[in-house]
PDB file of N, CA, C and O in Angstrom, chain B, residues numbered from 101:
ATOM      1  N   MET B 101     142.656 141.924  81.053  1.00  0.00           N
ATOM      2  CA  MET B 101     142.647 140.559  80.565  1.00  0.00           C
ATOM      3  C   MET B 101     141.820 139.705  81.534  1.00  0.00           C
ATOM      4  O   MET B 101     141.701 140.018  82.719  1.00  0.00           O
ATOM      5  N   ASP B 102     141.266 138.640  81.008  1.00  0.00           N
ATOM      6  CA  ASP B 102     140.354 137.816  81.795  1.00  0.00           C
ATOM      7  C   ASP B 102     141.024 136.534  82.279  1.00  0.00           C
ATOM      8  O   ASP B 102     142.097 136.147  81.816  1.00  0.00           O
ATOM      9  N   LYS B 103     140.350 135.895  83.225  1.00  0.00           N
ATOM     10  CA  LYS B 103     140.766 134.595  83.741  1.00  0.00           C
ATOM     11  C   LYS B 103     139.612 133.623  83.559  1.00  0.00           C
ATOM     12  O   LYS B 103     138.445 133.998  83.664  1.00  0.00           O
ATOM     13  N   TYR B 104     139.951 132.370  83.285  1.00  0.00           N
ATOM     14  CA  TYR B 104     138.948 131.325  83.088  1.00  0.00           C
ATOM     15  C   TYR B 104     139.301 130.144  83.974  1.00  0.00           C
ATOM     16  O   TYR B 104     140.463 129.748  84.064  1.00  0.00           O
ATOM     17  N   GLU B 105     138.290 129.584  84.630  1.00  0.00           N
ATOM     18  CA  GLU B 105     138.492 128.476  85.562  1.00  0.00           C
ATOM     19  C   GLU B 105     137.892 127.183  85.019  1.00  0.00           C
ATOM     20  O   GLU B 105     136.768 127.165  84.519  1.00  0.00           O
ATOM     21  N   CYS B 106     138.655 126.113  85.126  1.00  0.00           N
ATOM     22  CA  CYS B 106     138.155 124.795  84.764  1.00  0.00           C
ATOM     23  C   CYS B 106     137.159 124.364  85.832  1.00  0.00           C
ATOM     24  O   CYS B 106     137.493 124.334  87.016  1.00  0.00           O
ATOM     25  N   THR B 107     135.950 124.034  85.423  1.00  0.00           N
ATOM     26  CA  THR B 107     134.917 123.650  86.381  1.00  0.00           C
ATOM     27  C   THR B 107     135.108 122.220  86.883  1.00  0.00           C
ATOM     28  O   THR B 107     134.419 121.784  87.805  1.00  0.00           O
ATOM     29  N   VAL B 108     136.045 121.495  86.274  1.00  0.00           N
ATOM     30  CA  VAL B 108     136.321 120.124  86.699  1.00  0.00           C
ATOM     31  C   VAL B 108     137.361 120.091  87.815  1.00  0.00           C
ATOM     32  O   VAL B 108     137.162 119.440  88.840  1.00  0.00           O
ATOM     33  N   CYS B 109     138.496 120.814  87.603  1.00  0.00           N
ATOM     34  CA  CYS B 109     139.595 120.703  88.570  1.00  0.00           C
ATOM     35  C   CYS B 109     139.997 122.013  89.232  1.00  0.00           C
ATOM     36  O   CYS B 109     140.762 122.006  90.197  1.00  0.00           O
ATOM     37  N   GLY B 110     139.491 123.143  88.728  1.00  0.00           N
ATOM     38  CA  GLY B 110     139.811 124.425  89.339  1.00  0.00           C
ATOM     39  C   GLY B 110     141.025 125.131  88.745  1.00  0.00           C
ATOM     40  O   GLY B 110     141.399 126.204  89.219  1.00  0.00           O
ATOM     41  N   TYR B 111     141.651 124.552  87.712  1.00  0.00           N
ATOM     42  CA  TYR B 111     142.786 125.208  87.053  1.00  0.00           C
ATOM     43  C   TYR B 111     142.346 126.566  86.525  1.00  0.00           C
ATOM     44  O   TYR B 111     141.253 126.697  85.974  1.00  0.00           O
ATOM     45  N   ILE B 112     143.190 127.571  86.690  1.00  0.00           N
ATOM     46  CA  ILE B 112     142.893 128.915  86.204  1.00  0.00           C
ATOM     47  C   ILE B 112     143.779 129.226  85.002  1.00  0.00           C
ATOM     48  O   ILE B 112     145.005 129.170  85.095  1.00  0.00           O
ATOM     49  N   PHE B 113     143.151 129.554  83.875  1.00  0.00           N
ATOM     50  CA  PHE B 113     143.888 130.067  82.727  1.00  0.00           C
ATOM     51  C   PHE B 113     143.797 131.575  82.791  1.00  0.00           C
ATOM     52  O   PHE B 113     142.708 132.141  82.692  1.00  0.00           O
ATOM     53  N   ASP B 114     144.944 132.234  82.958  1.00  0.00           N
ATOM     54  CA  ASP B 114     145.020 133.689  83.043  1.00  0.00           C
ATOM     55  C   ASP B 114     145.559 134.211  81.715  1.00  0.00           C
ATOM     56  O   ASP B 114     146.703 133.937  81.353  1.00  0.00           O
ATOM     57  N   GLU B 115     144.729 134.966  80.990  1.00  0.00           N
ATOM     58  CA  GLU B 115     145.145 135.471  79.685  1.00  0.00           C
ATOM     59  C   GLU B 115     146.419 136.313  79.784  1.00  0.00           C
ATOM     60  O   GLU B 115     147.251 136.283  78.877  1.00  0.00           O
ATOM     61  N   ALA B 116     146.575 137.052  80.863  1.00  0.00           N
ATOM     62  CA  ALA B 116     147.745 137.912  81.025  1.00  0.00           C
ATOM     63  C   ALA B 116     149.029 137.097  81.164  1.00  0.00           C
ATOM     64  O   ALA B 116     150.094 137.534  80.729  1.00  0.00           O
ATOM     65  N   GLU B 117     148.930 135.927  81.761  1.00  0.00           N
ATOM     66  CA  GLU B 117     150.113 135.092  82.007  1.00  0.00           C
ATOM     67  C   GLU B 117     150.326 134.035  80.937  1.00  0.00           C
ATOM     68  O   GLU B 117     151.461 133.611  80.715  1.00  0.00           O
ATOM     69  N   GLY B 118     149.269 133.599  80.271  1.00  0.00           N
ATOM     70  CA  GLY B 118     149.397 132.495  79.330  1.00  0.00           C
ATOM     71  C   GLY B 118     149.758 131.217  80.074  1.00  0.00           C
ATOM     72  O   GLY B 118     149.431 131.070  81.252  1.00  0.00           O
ATOM     73  N   ASP B 119     150.421 130.303  79.402  1.00  0.00           N
ATOM     74  CA  ASP B 119     150.876 129.058  80.032  1.00  0.00           C
ATOM     75  C   ASP B 119     152.147 128.607  79.319  1.00  0.00           C
ATOM     76  O   ASP B 119     152.096 127.846  78.352  1.00  0.00           O
ATOM     77  N   ALA B 120     153.282 129.087  79.809  1.00  0.00           N
ATOM     78  CA  ALA B 120     154.571 128.817  79.173  1.00  0.00           C
ATOM     79  C   ALA B 120     154.847 127.317  79.066  1.00  0.00           C
ATOM     80  O   ALA B 120     155.446 126.870  78.088  1.00  0.00           O
ATOM     81  N   ASP B 121     154.419 126.541  80.055  1.00  0.00           N
ATOM     82  CA  ASP B 121     154.658 125.094  80.037  1.00  0.00           C
ATOM     83  C   ASP B 121     153.968 124.425  78.850  1.00  0.00           C
ATOM     84  O   ASP B 121     154.412 123.379  78.374  1.00  0.00           O
ATOM     85  N   CYS B 122     152.883 125.032  78.376  1.00  0.00           N
ATOM     86  CA  CYS B 122     152.123 124.475  77.248  1.00  0.00           C
ATOM     87  C   CYS B 122     152.359 125.250  75.956  1.00  0.00           C
ATOM     88  O   CYS B 122     151.693 125.001  74.951  1.00  0.00           O
ATOM     89  N   GLY B 123     153.307 126.190  75.979  1.00  0.00           N
ATOM     90  CA  GLY B 123     153.625 126.953  74.787  1.00  0.00           C
ATOM     91  C   GLY B 123     152.628 128.039  74.438  1.00  0.00           C
ATOM     92  O   GLY B 123     152.541 128.461  73.285  1.00  0.00           O
ATOM     93  N   ILE B 124     151.866 128.500  75.439  1.00  0.00           N
ATOM     94  CA  ILE B 124     150.875 129.558  75.204  1.00  0.00           C
ATOM     95  C   ILE B 124     151.445 130.873  75.735  1.00  0.00           C
ATOM     96  O   ILE B 124     151.698 131.017  76.931  1.00  0.00           O
ATOM     97  N   ALA B 125     151.640 131.817  74.834  1.00  0.00           N
ATOM     98  CA  ALA B 125     152.270 133.090  75.186  1.00  0.00           C
ATOM     99  C   ALA B 125     151.386 133.937  76.090  1.00  0.00           C
ATOM    100  O   ALA B 125     150.158 133.868  76.029  1.00  0.00           O
ATOM    101  N   ALA B 126     152.040 134.744  76.935  1.00  0.00           N
ATOM    102  CA  ALA B 126     151.325 135.721  77.750  1.00  0.00           C
ATOM    103  C   ALA B 126     150.552 136.641  76.822  1.00  0.00           C
ATOM    104  O   ALA B 126     151.047 137.025  75.762  1.00  0.00           O
ATOM    105  N   GLY B 127     149.342 136.993  77.220  1.00  0.00           N
ATOM    106  CA  GLY B 127     148.507 137.872  76.415  1.00  0.00           C
ATOM    107  C   GLY B 127     147.585 137.139  75.452  1.00  0.00           C
ATOM    108  O   GLY B 127     146.816 137.774  74.729  1.00  0.00           O
ATOM    109  N   THR B 128     147.650 135.810  75.431  1.00  0.00           N
ATOM    110  CA  THR B 128     146.786 135.018  74.551  1.00  0.00           C
ATOM    111  C   THR B 128     145.363 135.005  75.099  1.00  0.00           C
ATOM    112  O   THR B 128     145.138 134.632  76.251  1.00  0.00           O
ATOM    113  N   LYS B 129     144.415 135.409  74.279  1.00  0.00           N
ATOM    114  CA  LYS B 129     143.005 135.397  74.684  1.00  0.00           C
ATOM    115  C   LYS B 129     142.486 133.966  74.736  1.00  0.00           C
ATOM    116  O   LYS B 129     142.875 133.127  73.924  1.00  0.00           O
ATOM    117  N   PHE B 130     141.612 133.693  75.689  1.00  0.00           N
ATOM    118  CA  PHE B 130     141.016 132.361  75.813  1.00  0.00           C
ATOM    119  C   PHE B 130     140.303 131.982  74.520  1.00  0.00           C
ATOM    120  O   PHE B 130     140.380 130.837  74.074  1.00  0.00           O
ATOM    121  N   ALA B 131     139.616 132.938  73.927  1.00  0.00           N
ATOM    122  CA  ALA B 131     138.874 132.685  72.684  1.00  0.00           C
ATOM    123  C   ALA B 131     139.804 132.282  71.537  1.00  0.00           C
ATOM    124  O   ALA B 131     139.376 131.624  70.588  1.00  0.00           O
ATOM    125  N   ASP B 132     141.077 132.679  71.627  1.00  0.00           N
ATOM    126  CA  ASP B 132     142.034 132.375  70.573  1.00  0.00           C
ATOM    127  C   ASP B 132     142.710 131.015  70.746  1.00  0.00           C
ATOM    128  O   ASP B 132     143.447 130.576  69.863  1.00  0.00           O
ATOM    129  N   LEU B 133     142.468 130.348  71.870  1.00  0.00           N
ATOM    130  CA  LEU B 133     143.009 128.998  72.049  1.00  0.00           C
ATOM    131  C   LEU B 133     142.323 128.064  71.052  1.00  0.00           C
ATOM    132  O   LEU B 133     141.155 128.262  70.716  1.00  0.00           O
ATOM    133  N   ALA B 134     143.033 127.069  70.591  1.00  0.00           N
ATOM    134  CA  ALA B 134     142.461 126.115  69.631  1.00  0.00           C
ATOM    135  C   ALA B 134     141.195 125.485  70.199  1.00  0.00           C
ATOM    136  O   ALA B 134     141.080 125.291  71.409  1.00  0.00           O
ATOM    137  N   ASP B 135     140.249 125.167  69.322  1.00  0.00           N
ATOM    138  CA  ASP B 135     138.988 124.553  69.764  1.00  0.00           C
ATOM    139  C   ASP B 135     139.225 123.217  70.468  1.00  0.00           C
ATOM    140  O   ASP B 135     138.430 122.810  71.316  1.00  0.00           O
ATOM    141  N   ASP B 136     140.315 122.538  70.118  1.00  0.00           N
ATOM    142  CA  ASP B 136     140.603 121.244  70.739  1.00  0.00           C
ATOM    143  C   ASP B 136     141.578 121.352  71.921  1.00  0.00           C
ATOM    144  O   ASP B 136     142.086 120.344  72.413  1.00  0.00           O
ATOM    145  N   TRP B 137     141.831 122.594  72.369  1.00  0.00           N
ATOM    146  CA  TRP B 137     142.678 122.809  73.548  1.00  0.00           C
ATOM    147  C   TRP B 137     142.023 122.149  74.751  1.00  0.00           C
ATOM    148  O   TRP B 137     140.801 122.189  74.896  1.00  0.00           O
ATOM    149  N   ILE B 138     142.832 121.540  75.615  1.00  0.00           N
ATOM    150  CA  ILE B 138     142.304 120.903  76.819  1.00  0.00           C
ATOM    151  C   ILE B 138     143.014 121.436  78.056  1.00  0.00           C
ATOM    152  O   ILE B 138     144.120 121.969  77.965  1.00  0.00           O
ATOM    153  N   CYS B 139     142.388 121.294  79.182  1.00  0.00           N
ATOM    154  CA  CYS B 139     142.961 121.698  80.454  1.00  0.00           C
ATOM    155  C   CYS B 139     144.265 120.934  80.684  1.00  0.00           C
ATOM    156  O   CYS B 139     144.278 119.705  80.605  1.00  0.00           O
ATOM    157  N   PRO B 140     145.354 121.639  80.965  1.00  0.00           N
ATOM    158  CA  PRO B 140     146.626 120.956  81.174  1.00  0.00           C
ATOM    159  C   PRO B 140     146.684 120.155  82.475  1.00  0.00           C
ATOM    160  O   PRO B 140     147.581 119.332  82.659  1.00  0.00           O
ATOM    161  N   MET B 141     145.741 120.391  83.365  1.00  0.00           N
ATOM    162  CA  MET B 141     145.742 119.674  84.642  1.00  0.00           C
ATOM    163  C   MET B 141     144.897 118.396  84.597  1.00  0.00           C
ATOM    164  O   MET B 141     145.312 117.364  85.124  1.00  0.00           O
ATOM    165  N   CYS B 142     143.720 118.456  83.975  1.00  0.00           N
ATOM    166  CA  CYS B 142     142.814 117.301  84.043  1.00  0.00           C
ATOM    167  C   CYS B 142     142.340 116.788  82.680  1.00  0.00           C
ATOM    168  O   CYS B 142     141.717 115.729  82.606  1.00  0.00           O
ATOM    169  N   GLY B 143     142.629 117.528  81.598  1.00  0.00           N
ATOM    170  CA  GLY B 143     142.228 117.083  80.267  1.00  0.00           C
ATOM    171  C   GLY B 143     140.811 117.440  79.870  1.00  0.00           C
ATOM    172  O   GLY B 143     140.326 116.977  78.838  1.00  0.00           O
ATOM    173  N   ALA B 144     140.132 118.258  80.673  1.00  0.00           N
ATOM    174  CA  ALA B 144     138.768 118.675  80.335  1.00  0.00           C
ATOM    175  C   ALA B 144     138.806 119.567  79.093  1.00  0.00           C
ATOM    176  O   ALA B 144     139.794 120.263  78.857  1.00  0.00           O
ATOM    177  N   ASP B 145     137.745 119.547  78.309  1.00  0.00           N
ATOM    178  CA  ASP B 145     137.727 120.360  77.090  1.00  0.00           C
ATOM    179  C   ASP B 145     137.474 121.838  77.399  1.00  0.00           C
ATOM    180  O   ASP B 145     137.113 122.210  78.515  1.00  0.00           O
ATOM    181  N   LYS B 146     137.673 122.652  76.385  1.00  0.00           N
ATOM    182  CA  LYS B 146     137.557 124.109  76.528  1.00  0.00           C
ATOM    183  C   LYS B 146     136.170 124.525  77.020  1.00  0.00           C
ATOM    184  O   LYS B 146     136.033 125.546  77.694  1.00  0.00           O
ATOM    185  N   GLY B 147     135.150 123.746  76.689  1.00  0.00           N
ATOM    186  CA  GLY B 147     133.797 124.044  77.116  1.00  0.00           C
ATOM    187  C   GLY B 147     133.571 123.889  78.609  1.00  0.00           C
ATOM    188  O   GLY B 147     132.533 124.300  79.127  1.00  0.00           O
ATOM    189  N   SER B 148     134.532 123.301  79.302  1.00  0.00           N
ATOM    190  CA  SER B 148     134.423 123.097  80.745  1.00  0.00           C
ATOM    191  C   SER B 148     134.936 124.283  81.540  1.00  0.00           C
ATOM    192  O   SER B 148     134.988 124.235  82.769  1.00  0.00           O
ATOM    193  N   PHE B 149     135.316 125.353  80.842  1.00  0.00           N
ATOM    194  CA  PHE B 149     135.835 126.534  81.521  1.00  0.00           C
ATOM    195  C   PHE B 149     134.772 127.610  81.608  1.00  0.00           C
ATOM    196  O   PHE B 149     133.922 127.743  80.728  1.00  0.00           O
ATOM    197  N   LYS B 150     134.838 128.382  82.699  1.00  0.00           N
ATOM    198  CA  LYS B 150     133.947 129.533  82.851  1.00  0.00           C
ATOM    199  C   LYS B 150     134.788 130.756  83.196  1.00  0.00           C
ATOM    200  O   LYS B 150     135.827 130.653  83.849  1.00  0.00           O
ATOM    201  N   LYS B 151     134.325 131.894  82.749  1.00  0.00           N
ATOM    202  CA  LYS B 151     135.021 133.154  83.022  1.00  0.00           C
ATOM    203  C   LYS B 151     134.895 133.473  84.505  1.00  0.00           C
ATOM    204  O   LYS B 151     133.820 133.357  85.092  1.00  0.00           O
ATOM    205  N   VAL B 152     136.013 133.877  85.099  1.00  0.00           N
ATOM    206  CA  VAL B 152     136.029 134.253  86.512  1.00  0.00           C
ATOM    207  C   VAL B 152     135.725 135.738  86.600  1.00  0.00           C
ATOM    208  O   VAL B 152     136.349 136.548  85.914  1.00  0.00           O
ATOM    209  N   ASP B 153     134.772 136.093  87.440  1.00  0.00           N
ATOM    210  CA  ASP B 153     134.388 137.512  87.597  1.00  0.00           C
ATOM    211  C   ASP B 153     135.391 138.271  88.429  1.00  0.00           C
ATOM    212  O   ASP B 153     135.222 139.468  88.658  1.00  0.00           O
TER     213      ASP B 153
END
């Protein structure tokens, strides 16, 4: 599973962990997040994230 980092604030979305606080189940792919999903830390849009190598 992959991880994606917000380029604005550094928040990491880990597909393996999901985000229980936001109702996102573990195992949820980043691509499957809603198009209007925003960073829970700073409100940046999904386009502000980059895949972490």
